[in-house]
matplotlib code that plots the C-alpha trace (Angstrom):
import matplotlib.pyplot as plt

x = [52.3, 53.7, 56.3, 56.3, 59.4, 58.9, 58.5, 61.9, 63.7, 63.0, 64.9, 68.1, 71.0, 68.8, 68.6, 68.3, 71.7, 70.5, 67.3, 69.2, 71.4, 68.2, 66.7, 69.8, 70.1, 69.3, 68.4, 68.1, 65.6, 65.9, 62.8, 59.4, 57.6, 56.4, 59.9, 61.1, 57.8, 57.9, 61.5, 60.5, 57.5, 59.5, 62.4, 60.0, 58.2, 61.6, 62.3, 64.8, 64.9, 65.1, 64.1, 65.1, 62.9, 63.8, 61.5, 60.3, 56.9, 53.3, 51.2, 49.6, 46.9, 49.3, 51.4, 48.6, 49.2, 52.2, 51.9, 51.2, 51.8, 49.3, 45.6, 43.5, 42.2, 45.8, 46.4, 48.1, 49.8, 53.5, 54.6, 57.0, 54.3, 51.9, 54.6, 55.4, 51.8, 51.2, 54.5, 53.9, 50.4, 51.6, 55.0, 54.8, 58.1, 60.1, 61.4, 60.6, 62.3, 61.2, 62.6, 60.4, 63.4, 65.4, 68.7, 70.5, 68.7, 69.5, 72.6, 72.8, 72.6, 76.3, 75.8, 72.6, 74.5, 77.4, 75.1, 73.2, 74.0, 72.6, 71.3, 68.5, 68.7, 65.3, 65.7, 64.7, 67.3, 71.1, 72.2, 70.6, 71.8, 75.4, 75.2, 74.2, 76.7, 79.6, 78.6, 78.3, 81.7, 83.2, 81.7, 82.0, 78.3, 76.8, 74.3, 71.5, 70.6, 67.4, 65.5, 62.7, 61.0, 58.0, 58.3, 62.1, 64.0, 67.5, 69.3, 73.0, 74.5, 77.6, 79.7, 83.2, 85.7, 83.2, 82.2, 80.0, 77.2, 79.6, 81.6, 78.5, 76.7, 79.4, 76.9, 73.3, 70.4, 70.3, 66.8, 65.2, 62.3, 60.3, 57.4, 58.7, 58.8, 56.2, 55.7, 53.3, 53.1, 54.2, 57.5, 58.3, 57.2, 59.5, 62.5, 61.7, 61.4, 64.7, 66.3, 64.9, 66.1, 69.7, 69.7, 68.5, 71.3, 73.9, 72.7, 71.9, 75.0, 72.7, 73.0, 75.2, 74.6, 74.8, 77.8, 79.5, 76.6, 73.8, 70.5, 68.3, 64.8, 62.1, 58.6, 57.4, 58.7, 59.9, 63.6, 66.1, 69.8, 72.6, 75.7, 79.1, 80.3, 83.8, 85.4, 86.5, 90.1, 89.5, 86.2, 86.1, 84.2, 85.7, 89.1, 91.0, 88.9, 89.9, 93.6, 93.3, 91.7, 94.4, 96.6, 100.2, 102.7, 104.9, 108.4]
y = [86.0, 82.5, 81.9, 79.2, 77.5, 78.3, 74.6, 73.6, 76.8, 75.9, 72.6, 72.8, 73.2, 74.3, 78.0, 80.8, 80.0, 76.4, 77.7, 80.1, 77.3, 75.3, 78.3, 78.7, 75.0, 73.0, 69.3, 67.0, 64.3, 61.5, 59.4, 60.8, 57.7, 56.9, 57.3, 60.3, 62.0, 61.8, 63.1, 66.0, 66.8, 67.1, 68.9, 71.5, 71.7, 72.2, 75.2, 73.9, 76.7, 74.8, 71.3, 69.6, 66.6, 64.0, 61.2, 59.7, 58.6, 59.0, 58.2, 54.8, 53.3, 50.9, 53.9, 55.3, 53.0, 55.0, 58.4, 61.4, 64.0, 62.4, 62.2, 59.4, 61.9, 62.5, 59.0, 59.3, 62.6, 63.2, 62.2, 65.1, 67.6, 66.2, 66.5, 70.0, 71.1, 69.7, 71.0, 74.5, 74.6, 73.5, 75.3, 78.4, 79.7, 76.8, 76.9, 73.6, 72.5, 69.3, 67.0, 64.3, 62.4, 59.2, 60.0, 58.5, 60.9, 64.0, 65.6, 68.2, 65.6, 66.1, 69.9, 69.4, 67.1, 69.4, 72.3, 70.5, 70.6, 67.1, 64.4, 62.1, 58.9, 57.3, 55.4, 51.8, 50.3, 49.9, 51.5, 54.7, 54.4, 53.8, 56.7, 59.1, 57.6, 58.1, 61.7, 62.5, 61.0, 62.9, 66.2, 65.8, 66.1, 64.4, 61.7, 60.1, 56.8, 55.1, 52.0, 49.7, 46.4, 44.8, 45.6, 46.4, 49.5, 50.9, 54.3, 54.9, 58.3, 59.1, 62.2, 62.9, 60.4, 57.9, 54.5, 54.9, 52.8, 50.7, 49.9, 48.5, 47.0, 46.1, 44.3, 45.3, 42.9, 41.5, 40.1, 43.6, 44.5, 47.8, 47.5, 44.2, 45.2, 45.0, 47.5, 48.9, 52.7, 53.3, 51.5, 53.9, 56.9, 56.0, 55.6, 59.0, 60.7, 59.3, 60.5, 63.9, 64.1, 63.0, 65.7, 68.3, 67.4, 67.7, 71.0, 72.7, 71.3, 70.0, 66.7, 63.9, 62.6, 58.8, 59.0, 55.7, 53.7, 51.7, 51.8, 48.7, 48.1, 45.6, 46.8, 43.2, 42.9, 46.5, 45.5, 48.3, 48.1, 50.5, 48.9, 50.6, 50.1, 49.9, 51.5, 49.2, 50.0, 48.8, 50.7, 52.0, 55.1, 56.4, 54.8, 57.3, 60.2, 59.1, 59.1, 62.6, 63.8, 62.4, 65.1, 65.2, 63.5, 65.9, 66.2]
z = [-90.8, -90.8, -93.5, -96.1, -94.7, -91.0, -90.0, -91.4, -90.4, -86.8, -87.0, -85.0, -87.4, -90.3, -90.7, -93.2, -94.8, -95.4, -96.9, -99.1, -100.5, -101.4, -103.1, -105.3, -106.1, -109.2, -108.9, -111.9, -111.4, -114.0, -113.9, -113.0, -111.8, -108.3, -106.9, -108.9, -108.6, -104.8, -104.8, -107.0, -104.9, -101.6, -103.2, -104.5, -101.1, -99.4, -101.6, -104.2, -106.7, -109.9, -110.9, -114.2, -114.9, -117.5, -118.5, -121.8, -122.7, -121.7, -118.6, -118.6, -116.3, -114.5, -113.5, -111.3, -108.4, -107.4, -109.1, -106.9, -109.7, -112.2, -112.7, -114.4, -117.0, -118.0, -119.4, -122.7, -121.9, -121.5, -118.0, -117.8, -118.9, -116.2, -113.5, -114.6, -114.4, -110.9, -109.5, -110.9, -109.4, -106.0, -105.9, -108.1, -106.8, -108.2, -111.8, -113.5, -116.7, -118.4, -121.1, -122.6, -123.9, -123.3, -121.6, -124.6, -126.9, -124.9, -126.3, -123.5, -120.7, -119.8, -119.5, -117.4, -115.0, -114.7, -113.9, -111.2, -107.5, -107.1, -109.5, -108.4, -110.4, -110.3, -113.6, -113.8, -116.0, -115.6, -118.9, -117.9, -114.3, -115.5, -117.9, -115.1, -112.7, -115.1, -115.9, -112.2, -111.5, -114.4, -113.5, -109.7, -109.3, -106.2, -107.1, -105.1, -106.7, -105.7, -106.9, -105.8, -106.7, -105.1, -101.4, -101.5, -102.1, -101.9, -101.9, -102.6, -102.1, -104.2, -103.6, -105.1, -103.7, -102.5, -104.1, -107.1, -108.6, -110.6, -107.5, -105.8, -108.8, -111.3, -113.6, -114.5, -114.7, -118.2, -117.7, -117.1, -119.3, -119.4, -117.0, -115.8, -112.2, -109.5, -106.7, -104.2, -104.4, -100.8, -101.5, -104.4, -102.3, -99.4, -101.8, -103.3, -99.9, -98.8, -102.0, -101.5, -97.9, -98.9, -101.7, -99.2, -96.8, -99.5, -100.8, -97.5, -95.7, -93.1, -91.2, -92.4, -95.9, -96.2, -98.6, -99.0, -97.7, -99.3, -97.5, -98.1, -96.9, -97.2, -96.2, -96.2, -92.6, -92.0, -92.3, -92.7, -93.0, -93.8, -95.4, -95.7, -99.3, -100.6, -103.7, -106.4, -107.2, -110.8, -111.3, -114.8, -113.7, -110.5, -109.9, -111.9, -110.4, -106.9, -107.9, -109.3, -106.1, -103.8, -102.2, -103.3, -100.9, -99.0, -100.5]

ax = plt.figure().add_subplot(projection="3d")
ax.plot(x, y, z, "-o")
ax.set_aspect("equal")
plt.show()
């Protein structure tokens, strides 16, 4: 009988040990929109053992142009509850834990980040993104930070010792407003798939994660670029963490 993960187990360099690492892993996905929903879908499909989903609020009609975990008849329901229902139906072997809360109103957020093997940041505002970034740096938890707008998207992979979100984006966008962005669903989906793949590589120790690089794309003209980013020596989040990780000089 064919097995559930046979297609990926046959990939060169990906074997039973990689699959076992995925099955034991916990991924926290903050933001269950078109981006975070796609990431959660493919993390579950790959066999990640436990997903922690965090998103406040209810499903609204404009969300449906990019939501693969939602249905029109669920408008008005909690987004997290809808995502949990769909993921459990499609991937019954995955443990799903949901929090219908703002990150700022989640006292256990630090514990959840510390307990995760990877954090996928799919939040759409800089206060939340900085909050997650700082917790990931403080706890040494790898983060895959993804965002999109209109036809553009970007993905930043942060592992301990590499440039963090504050190094790359030292200031957030003060003009941001909830639901103020435009997007085609496929743009969100691509960012979510890339975030899932980077998370899988980190957990499974498979391939080469894009740590220290910012991937940018614009699907308007199918333009992709990968930029090497630099650490900010004055970064309030990660500068001291990098100093602590440096090996001692020989005496």
